[in-house]
C-alpha positions in Angstrom: 89.3 97.6 74.9 86.3 99.1 76.6 88.1 99.2 79.9 91.2 100.7 78.4 89.1 103.3 76.6 87.3 104.3 79.8 90.6 104.3 81.7 92.1 106.7 79.1 89.0 108.9 79.2 89.2 109.0 83.0 92.9 110.0 82.9 92.2 112.7 80.3 89.3 114.0 82.4 91.5 114.2 85.5 94.2 115.9 83.5 91.7 118.5 82.2 90.4 119.1 85.7 93.9 119.5 87.0 94.7 122.1 84.3 91.5 123.9 85.0 92.3 124.0 88.7 95.8 125.3 88.0 94.3 128.0 85.7 91.8 129.1 88.3 94.5 129.2 91.0 96.8 131.3 88.9 93.9 133.6 88.0 93.1 134.2 91.6 96.8 134.8 92.4 97.4 137.2 89.4 94.1 139.0 89.6 95.1 141.5 92.3 98.3 142.4 90.4 96.3 142.8 87.2 93.8 145.0 88.9 96.6 147.3 90.2 98.0 147.6 86.7 94.6 148.5 85.2 93.8 150.9 88.1 97.0 152.8 87.3 95.8 153.4 83.8 92.2 154.3 84.4 90.6 157.5 85.9 89.6 157.6 89.5 85.9 157.6 88.5 86.3 154.1 87.1 88.3 152.9 90.1 85.6 154.0 92.5 82.7 152.8 90.3 80.1 150.4 91.7 79.7 147.8 90.3 83.4 147.6 89.3 84.5 148.4 85.8 86.6 145.5 84.8 87.7 146.7 81.3 89.0 150.3 81.4 87.1 152.7 79.1 89.6 155.6 79.3 93.2 154.4 79.4 96.0 156.9 79.9 99.6 157.1 81.3 99.0 160.4 83.1 99.8 158.8 86.5 103.2 157.6 85.2 103.9 160.9 83.5 103.1 162.8 86.7 105.3 160.4 88.7 108.4 160.7 86.5 107.9 164.2 85.1 109.8 166.0 87.7 109.2 165.9 91.4 106.2 163.6 90.9 102.4 163.9 91.5 101.9 166.4 94.3 105.6 166.9 94.8 106.3 163.3 95.5 110.1 162.6 95.0 109.7 159.1 93.5 113.2 158.9 92.2 114.7 159.5 95.6 112.4 156.9 97.2 113.4 154.4 94.5 117.1 155.2 95.1 116.7 154.7 98.9 114.8 151.4 98.4 117.5 150.1 96.0 120.4 151.1 98.2 118.9 149.7 101.4 117.5 146.5 99.8 120.6 145.5 97.8 123.1 146.4 100.6 121.1 144.5 103.3 120.6 141.5 101.0 124.3 141.3 100.2 125.3 141.5 103.8 122.6 139.0 104.9 123.8 136.6 102.2 127.4 136.9 103.3 126.6 136.3 106.9 124.1 133.6 106.0 126.6 131.7 103.9 129.2 131.8 106.6 126.7 130.8 109.3 124.9 128.2 107.3 128.2 126.6 106.3 129.4 126.6 109.9 126.3 125.0 111.1 126.3 122.4 108.3 130.0 121.4 108.4 131.4 122.0 111.9 130.6 120.8 115.4 131.0 123.2 118.3 129.6 123.6 121.8 126.1 125.0 122.0 125.5 124.5 118.3 121.8 123.4 118.6 121.0 126.1 121.2 122.5 128.8 119.0 120.7 127.6 115.9 117.4 127.4 117.8 117.9 130.9 119.1 118.4 132.2 115.6 115.1 130.5 114.5 113.2 131.9 117.5 114.0 135.4 116.5 111.8 134.8 113.4 108.8 134.3 115.7 109.0 137.9 116.9 106.8 140.2 114.6 108.8 143.1 113.2 106.2 145.7 114.3 106.7 144.7 118.0 110.3 145.8 117.6 109.5 149.2 116.2 109.3 151.1 119.5 112.4 149.7 121.1 114.4 150.1 117.9 113.2 153.7 117.5 114.3 154.5 121.1 117.7 152.9 120.7 118.4 154.5 117.3 117.2 157.9 118.5 119.8 157.7 121.4 122.5 156.5 119.0 121.6 159.2 116.5 121.0 157.1 113.4 117.2 157.7 113.0 116.3 158.6 109.4 119.4 157.1 107.8 120.2 154.3 105.4 122.4 152.7 107.9 119.6 152.2 110.4 117.3 150.5 107.8 120.2 148.3 106.5 121.0 147.2 110.1 117.3 146.3 110.7 116.9 144.4 107.5 120.1 142.4 108.0 119.0 141.4 111.4 115.6 140.4 110.1 117.0 138.4 107.1 120.0 136.6 108.7 118.1 133.9 110.6 116.2 132.8 107.5 119.2 132.9 105.2 121.3 130.8 107.7 118.5 128.3 108.1 117.9 127.9 104.3 121.6 127.9 103.3 122.4 125.4 106.1 119.8 123.0 104.7 121.4 123.1 101.2 124.9 122.8 102.4 123.8 119.7 104.4 122.7 118.1 101.1 126.1 118.6 99.5 128.3 115.6 100.4 131.4 116.4 102.4 133.3 113.9 100.3 133.2 116.3 97.3 135.2 118.9 99.1 137.6 116.3 100.5 138.1 114.9 97.0 138.9 118.4 95.7 141.4 118.9 98.5 143.1 115.6 97.6 143.4 116.8 94.0 145.3 119.9 95.2 142.6 122.5 96.1 142.9 124.5 99.2 139.9 124.5 101.7 138.8 127.9 100.3 139.1 126.7 96.7 137.1 123.6 97.5 134.4 125.7 98.9 134.1 128.2 96.0 134.6 125.7 93.2 132.7 122.6 94.5 130.4 123.3 97.4 129.2 126.8 96.5 128.0 126.0 93.0 126.0 123.0 94.3 124.4 125.1 97.0 123.6 127.9 94.4 119.8 127.3 94.3 119.5 127.7 98.1 121.7 130.8 98.1 119.6 132.3 95.2 116.4 131.5 97.1 117.7 133.1 100.2 118.8 136.2 98.2 115.4 136.6 96.6 113.6 136.3 100.0 115.9 138.8 101.7 115.6 141.3 98.8 111.8 141.1 98.7 111.6 141.4 102.5 113.6 144.5 102.5 112.0 145.9 99.3 108.4 145.5 100.5 108.7 146.1 104.3 106.6 149.0 105.5 105.9 148.8 109.3 109.5 149.4 110.5 110.4 151.7 107.7 107.5 154.0 108.5 108.7 154.3 112.1 112.4 154.8 111.4 112.4 157.0 108.3 111.3 160.6 108.3 112.6 162.5 105.3 113.3 162.1 101.6 116.8 161.1 102.5 115.8 157.7 103.8 112.1 157.0 102.9 111.5 153.9 100.9 108.9 153.3 98.2 106.4 151.5 100.5 106.5 154.5 102.9 106.3 156.8 99.9 102.9 155.4 99.0 101.5 157.4 102.0 102.4 160.6 100.2 99.4 160.0 97.9 97.0 160.3 100.8 95.7 163.6 102.2 93.2 164.5 104.9 90.2 164.2 102.6 91.3 162.5 99.4 93.4 159.5 98.2 95.0 159.4 94.8 94.3 155.8 94.1 95.6 155.9 90.5 98.9 157.4 91.6 99.3 154.8 94.4 98.6 152.0 91.9 101.2 153.4 89.5 103.8 153.6 92.2 102.9 150.0 93.2 103.5 148.9 89.6 106.9 150.5 89.7 107.7 148.7 92.9 106.7 145.3 91.4 109.0 145.6 88.3 112.4 145.3 90.1 111.2 142.3 92.1 109.9 140.5 89.0 113.1 141.4 87.1 115.3 139.9 89.9 113.1 136.8 90.1 113.3 136.3 86.3 117.1 136.7 86.2 117.7 134.2 89.0 114.9 131.7 88.1 117.3 129.4 86.3 119.2 128.9 89.6 116.0 128.2 91.5 114.9 125.5 89.1 118.3 123.9 88.6 118.7 120.6 90.3 121.5 119.7 92.7 124.1 117.2 91.6 124.8 114.4 94.0 127.0 111.3 94.1 129.9 112.8 92.1 132.4 111.3 94.4 135.3 109.3 93.1 135.0 105.6 93.6 
């Protein structure tokens, strides 16, 4: 009994340590986001205070009222930047997913000449940092005449996201047994129907993960957007953050408020798709 009691106490102690470790890890991860939210509600004096003021003494929504009450703080067109980010991110994500599903399915299901080399070439493009492409892309787009357009940014983000979406979706399609689609075809489905009704739902978690990654990459990207966009017609929210800076001052509260606005769509999308991310794949459903 003594040994059993000590064993139970040890297990409980390890469980408590595990939970405390998880709590501390989540606290460290969430603290920057919480600090941004609090900074958007407090005056600049508290933001710049040393030592830091952890609990706001004077909370107000002035930064949000200024942001959405017309042109925005200092004439910043927040609504236009939000619209640009939404158009560019949603469109580039949809195109990247379509190409990624087609490419991932082709690599997972078919054999063709140079398959390994082409796949490796796609993956190697991910090793090139985006900022290294900014100058050549700017020169090419300037010659073509698409600088400062939605089309240019969509083209860039599709090119950035396609390699990862192909790699991720390819891995999920490889885990879906081919026999499932073959069984569906025997039962009367066409090849296209077998894909949409059998293989696509089973690969849903991978496609959802690829979609979230592609959207967040496009939504948060700054380096390339700052080089290619110039006017209100194409500037995205990350680039719009610079509008809160001037030669001698920085509106930290306004920047934090805009950062909170940027976080909300990403959190909303993740919350909507989370059930697809945590759902398990069904295997072994082949007829005997």
